[in-house]
Biopython code that builds the backbone (N, CA, C, O; Angstrom):
import numpy as np
from Bio.PDB.StructureBuilder import StructureBuilder

atoms = [
    (1, "MET", "N", (46.198, -24.750, 59.460)),
    (1, "MET", "CA", (47.092, -24.906, 60.561)),
    (1, "MET", "C", (48.078, -26.111, 59.505)),
    (1, "MET", "O", (49.264, -26.245, 59.807)),
    (2, "LYS", "N", (47.579, -26.833, 58.447)),
    (2, "LYS", "CA", (47.712, -27.191, 56.744)),
    (2, "LYS", "C", (48.540, -27.062, 56.517)),
    (2, "LYS", "O", (49.666, -27.540, 56.654)),
    (3, "ARG", "N", (47.747, -25.868, 55.834)),
    (3, "ARG", "CA", (47.571, -24.566, 55.181)),
    (3, "ARG", "C", (49.019, -24.259, 54.754)),
    (3, "ARG", "O", (49.610, -24.380, 53.680)),
    (4, "TYR", "N", (49.612, -23.544, 56.744)),
    (4, "TYR", "CA", (49.826, -23.704, 56.377)),
    (4, "TYR", "C", (52.072, -23.989, 56.208)),
    (4, "TYR", "O", (53.003, -23.435, 55.623)),
    (5, "ILE", "N", (51.910, -24.940, 56.966)),
    (5, "ILE", "CA", (52.504, -25.760, 56.857)),
    (5, "ILE", "C", (52.521, -26.780, 55.787)),
    (5, "ILE", "O", (53.405, -27.610, 56.002)),
    (6, "PHE", "N", (51.788, -27.022, 54.614)),
    (6, "PHE", "CA", (52.065, -26.530, 53.005)),
    (6, "PHE", "C", (52.678, -25.143, 53.075)),
    (6, "PHE", "O", (51.655, -24.580, 53.465)),
    (7, "ALA", "N", (53.351, -24.405, 53.014)),
    (7, "ALA", "CA", (53.136, -23.444, 51.893)),
    (7, "ALA", "C", (54.903, -23.593, 52.416)),
    (7, "ALA", "O", (55.719, -24.009, 51.593)),
    (8, "ALA", "N", (55.294, -23.256, 53.667)),
    (8, "ALA", "CA", (55.932, -23.473, 55.079)),
    (8, "ALA", "C", (57.316, -24.544, 53.755)),
    (8, "ALA", "O", (58.389, -24.429, 53.163)),
    (9, "ILE", "N", (56.216, -25.445, 54.002)),
    (9, "ILE", "CA", (57.481, -26.828, 52.648)),
    (9, "ILE", "C", (58.405, -26.583, 51.321)),
    (9, "ILE", "O", (59.542, -26.750, 50.880)),
    (10, "GLY", "N", (56.292, -25.741, 50.796)),
    (10, "GLY", "CA", (57.358, -25.263, 49.261)),
    (10, "GLY", "C", (57.804, -23.920, 49.713)),
    (10, "GLY", "O", (58.899, -24.168, 50.219)),
    (11, "TYR", "N", (57.690, -23.205, 49.778)),
    (11, "TYR", "CA", (58.546, -21.910, 50.553)),
    (11, "TYR", "C", (60.680, -22.497, 50.553)),
    (11, "TYR", "O", (61.576, -21.827, 50.040)),
    (12, "LEU", "N", (60.825, -23.590, 51.141)),
    (12, "LEU", "CA", (61.405, -24.443, 51.963)),
    (12, "LEU", "C", (62.613, -24.531, 51.112)),
    (12, "LEU", "O", (63.789, -24.218, 50.923)),
    (13, "THR", "N", (61.510, -25.186, 50.706)),
    (13, "THR", "CA", (61.882, -26.242, 48.949)),
    (13, "THR", "C", (62.304, -25.482, 48.101)),
    (13, "THR", "O", (63.134, -25.838, 47.263)),
    (14, "THR", "N", (61.677, -23.983, 48.184)),
    (14, "THR", "CA", (62.092, -23.502, 46.950)),
    (14, "THR", "C", (63.299, -22.565, 47.101)),
    (14, "THR", "O", (63.865, -21.920, 46.219)),
    (15, "GLY", "N", (63.585, -22.637, 48.495)),
    (15, "GLY", "CA", (64.738, -21.992, 48.654)),
    (15, "GLY", "C", (66.308, -22.454, 48.995)),
    (15, "GLY", "O", (67.388, -21.955, 49.310)),
    (16, "VAL", "N", (65.527, -24.098, 48.640)),
    (16, "VAL", "CA", (66.420, -24.208, 48.809)),
    (16, "VAL", "C", (67.039, -25.580, 46.835)),
    (16, "VAL", "O", (67.753, -26.548, 46.568)),
    (17, "GLY", "N", (66.359, -24.885, 46.343)),
    (17, "GLY", "CA", (65.850, -24.904, 44.436)),
    (17, "GLY", "C", (67.057, -23.818, 44.155)),
    (17, "GLY", "O", (67.954, -23.793, 43.312)),
    (18, "VAL", "N", (66.697, -22.949, 45.205)),
    (18, "VAL", "CA", (67.465, -21.498, 44.730)),
    (18, "VAL", "C", (69.185, -21.736, 44.783)),
    (18, "VAL", "O", (70.241, -21.675, 44.154)),
    (19, "TYR", "N", (68.805, -21.922, 45.528)),
    (19, "TYR", "CA", (70.407, -21.871, 46.164)),
    (19, "TYR", "C", (71.488, -22.583, 45.473)),
    (19, "TYR", "O", (72.459, -22.257, 44.791)),
    (20, "HIS", "N", (70.741, -24.146, 46.082)),
    (20, "HIS", "CA", (71.646, -26.005, 44.520)),
    (20, "HIS", "C", (71.811, -24.547, 43.449)),
    (20, "HIS", "O", (72.830, -23.857, 43.422)),
    (21, "THR", "N", (70.321, -24.238, 42.445)),
    (21, "THR", "CA", (71.094, -23.553, 41.406)),
    (21, "THR", "C", (71.467, -22.988, 40.968)),
    (21, "THR", "O", (72.147, -23.360, 40.011)),
    (22, "PHE", "N", (71.358, -21.630, 41.271)),
    (22, "PHE", "CA", (72.516, -20.182, 40.830)),
    (22, "PHE", "C", (73.030, -20.651, 42.054)),
    (22, "PHE", "O", (73.362, -21.784, 41.705)),
    (23, "PHE", "N", (73.287, -20.580, 43.088)),
    (23, "PHE", "CA", (74.543, -20.269, 43.121)),
    (23, "PHE", "C", (75.455, -21.597, 44.129)),
    (23, "PHE", "O", (76.244, -21.430, 45.058)),
    (24, "GLY", "N", (75.034, -22.699, 43.589)),
    (24, "GLY", "CA", (75.676, -23.916, 43.961)),
    (24, "GLY", "C", (76.344, -24.447, 42.449)),
    (24, "GLY", "O", (76.920, -25.483, 42.783)),
    (25, "GLY", "N", (76.501, -24.323, 41.389)),
    (25, "GLY", "CA", (76.372, -24.805, 40.141)),
    (25, "GLY", "C", (75.313, -25.118, 39.823)),
    (25, "GLY", "O", (74.549, -25.711, 40.585)),
    (26, "PHE", "N", (74.905, -24.655, 38.132)),
    (26, "PHE", "CA", (73.099, -24.718, 37.988)),
    (26, "PHE", "C", (74.183, -26.491, 37.699)),
    (26, "PHE", "O", (75.356, -26.820, 37.524)),
    (27, "THR", "N", (72.551, -27.272, 37.836)),
    (27, "THR", "CA", (71.897, -28.657, 37.797)),
    (27, "THR", "C", (71.014, -29.427, 37.467)),
    (27, "THR", "O", (70.182, -28.529, 37.337)),
    (28, "PHE", "N", (70.673, -29.973, 37.313)),
    (28, "PHE", "CA", (69.359, -30.913, 37.128)),
    (28, "PHE", "C", (68.833, -30.951, 38.349)),
    (28, "PHE", "O", (67.741, -30.527, 38.725)),
    (29, "TYR", "N", (69.740, -31.526, 38.993)),
    (29, "TYR", "CA", (69.119, -31.620, 40.594)),
    (29, "TYR", "C", (68.712, -29.893, 41.395)),
    (29, "TYR", "O", (67.771, -29.356, 41.978)),
    (30, "GLY", "N", (69.904, -29.612, 41.011)),
    (30, "GLY", "CA", (68.864, -27.916, 41.632)),
    (30, "GLY", "C", (67.630, -27.161, 41.142)),
    (30, "GLY", "O", (67.080, -26.292, 41.818)),
    (31, "LEU", "N", (67.236, -27.531, 39.959)),
    (31, "LEU", "CA", (66.657, -27.403, 39.110)),
    (31, "LEU", "C", (64.924, -28.088, 39.518)),
    (31, "LEU", "O", (63.755, -27.728, 39.661)),
    (32, "LEU", "N", (65.800, -29.281, 39.558)),
    (32, "LEU", "CA", (64.927, -30.406, 39.417)),
    (32, "LEU", "C", (63.868, -30.273, 41.350)),
    (32, "LEU", "O", (62.694, -30.598, 41.524)),
    (33, "ILE", "N", (64.571, -29.868, 42.126)),
    (33, "ILE", "CA", (64.776, -28.660, 43.101)),
    (33, "ILE", "C", (63.681, -27.446, 43.770)),
    (33, "ILE", "O", (63.049, -27.454, 44.826)),
    (34, "LEU", "N", (63.736, -26.781, 43.053)),
    (34, "LEU", "CA", (63.114, -25.955, 42.872)),
    (34, "LEU", "C", (62.113, -26.467, 41.890)),
    (34, "LEU", "O", (61.741, -27.579, 42.263)),
    (35, "MET", "N", (61.737, -26.228, 41.179)),
    (35, "MET", "CA", (60.717, -26.362, 40.592)),
    (35, "MET", "C", (59.563, -27.727, 41.622)),
    (35, "MET", "O", (58.336, -27.814, 41.569)),
    (36, "PHE", "N", (60.135, -28.237, 42.109)),
    (36, "PHE", "CA", (58.956, -29.049, 42.937)),
    (36, "PHE", "C", (58.794, -27.944, 44.198)),
    (36, "PHE", "O", (57.856, -28.224, 44.944)),
    (37, "GLY", "N", (59.509, -26.804, 44.537)),
    (37, "GLY", "CA", (59.010, -25.122, 45.719)),
    (37, "GLY", "C", (58.601, -25.306, 44.797)),
    (37, "GLY", "O", (58.264, -26.490, 44.752)),
    (38, "PHE", "N", (58.238, -24.434, 43.261)),
    (38, "PHE", "CA", (57.160, -23.759, 42.770)),
    (38, "PHE", "C", (55.700, -23.925, 42.543)),
    (38, "PHE", "O", (54.716, -23.199, 42.407)),
    (39, "PHE", "N", (56.135, -25.876, 42.570)),
    (39, "PHE", "CA", (54.316, -26.450, 42.101)),
    (39, "PHE", "C", (54.164, -26.324, 43.949)),
    (39, "PHE", "O", (53.096, -25.990, 44.464)),
    (40, "GLY", "N", (55.638, -26.709, 44.918)),
    (40, "GLY", "CA", (54.368, -26.770, 46.061)),
    (40, "GLY", "C", (53.375, -25.889, 46.783)),
    (40, "GLY", "O", (52.376, -26.048, 47.484)),
    (41, "ILE", "N", (54.517, -24.301, 46.017)),
    (41, "ILE", "CA", (53.741, -23.117, 46.354)),
    (41, "ILE", "C", (52.338, -22.425, 45.299)),
    (41, "ILE", "O", (51.919, -21.269, 45.356)),
    (42, "ILE", "N", (52.028, -23.107, 44.738)),
    (42, "ILE", "CA", (51.337, -23.022, 43.607)),
    (42, "ILE", "C", (50.103, -23.165, 44.227)),
    (42, "ILE", "O", (49.214, -22.349, 44.471)),
    (43, "ALA", "N", (50.263, -24.867, 44.528)),
    (43, "ALA", "CA", (49.755, -25.788, 45.532)),
    (43, "ALA", "C", (49.027, -25.636, 46.184)),
    (43, "ALA", "O", (47.804, -25.718, 46.074)),
    (44, "SER", "N", (50.275, -25.141, 47.761)),
    (44, "SER", "CA", (49.747, -24.441, 48.820)),
    (44, "SER", "C", (48.911, -23.196, 48.806)),
    (44, "SER", "O", (48.022, -22.862, 49.589)),
    (45, "GLU", "N", (49.416, -22.542, 47.682)),
    (45, "GLU", "CA", (48.596, -21.034, 47.700)),
    (45, "GLU", "C", (46.856, -20.690, 46.949)),
    (45, "GLU", "O", (45.904, -19.969, 47.249)),
    (46, "ALA", "N", (47.298, -22.054, 45.438)),
    (46, "ALA", "CA", (46.449, -21.537, 45.161)),
    (46, "ALA", "C", (44.846, -22.161, 44.921)),
    (46, "ALA", "O", (43.752, -21.748, 44.537)),
    (47, "TYR", "N", (45.501, -23.489, 45.435)),
    (47, "TYR", "CA", (44.601, -25.060, 45.333)),
    (47, "TYR", "C", (44.270, -24.975, 46.549)),
    (47, "TYR", "O", (43.090, -25.210, 46.813)),
    (48, "TYR", "N", (44.611, -24.844, 46.954)),
    (48, "TYR", "CA", (44.165, -25.111, 48.814)),
    (48, "TYR", "C", (42.905, -24.748, 49.349)),
    (48, "TYR", "O", (42.986, -24.196, 50.447)),
    (49, "LYS", "N", (41.844, -24.887, 48.926)),
    (49, "LYS", "CA", (40.020, -25.579, 48.926)),
    (49, "LYS", "C", (39.527, -26.725, 48.781)),
    (49, "LYS", "O", (38.670, -27.473, 49.251)),
    (50, "LYS", "N", (41.191, -26.588, 47.102)),
    (50, "LYS", "CA", (41.304, -27.597, 46.681)),
    (50, "LYS", "C", (41.592, -29.334, 47.444)),
    (50, "LYS", "O", (40.967, -30.394, 47.490)),
    (51, "LEU", "N", (43.372, -28.616, 48.128)),
    (51, "LEU", "CA", (43.515, -29.503, 48.161)),
    (51, "LEU", "C", (42.711, -30.082, 50.040)),
    (51, "LEU", "O", (43.225, -30.822, 50.879)),
    (52, "LYS", "N", (41.425, -29.394, 50.080)),
    (52, "LYS", "CA", (41.705, -29.315, 52.159)),
    (52, "LYS", "C", (42.460, -28.923, 52.896)),
    (52, "LYS", "O", (42.721, -29.110, 54.084)),
    (53, "THR", "N", (42.859, -28.282, 52.031)),
    (53, "THR", "CA", (43.851, -28.303, 53.689)),
    (53, "THR", "C", (43.644, -26.654, 54.783)),
    (53, "THR", "O", (44.583, -26.339, 55.514)),
    (54, "ASP", "N", (42.008, -25.529, 54.730)),
    (54, "ASP", "CA", (42.283, -25.130, 55.984)),
    (54, "ASP", "C", (43.141, -24.810, 56.851)),
    (54, "ASP", "O", (42.784, -24.488, 57.984)),
]
sb = StructureBuilder()
sb.init_structure("model")
sb.init_model(0)
sb.init_chain("A")
sb.init_seg("    ")
for serial, (resi, resn, name, xyz) in enumerate(atoms, 1):
    if name == "N":
        sb.init_residue(resn, " ", resi, " ")
    sb.init_atom(name, np.array(xyz, "f"), 0.0, 1.0, " ", f" {name:<3s}", serial, name[0])
structure = sb.get_structure()
């Protein structure tokens, strides 16, 4: 269950970052949010066993 919550946070953060980067004016903060979202997706999907979020 923790894995799905962690993945959902990553996907939602990526969505907010995409919106702010591409549709809200290309700003540093939008790009930063996008990068945090991508990191969350990578961490939740690729390293879920090491993070113990089964």
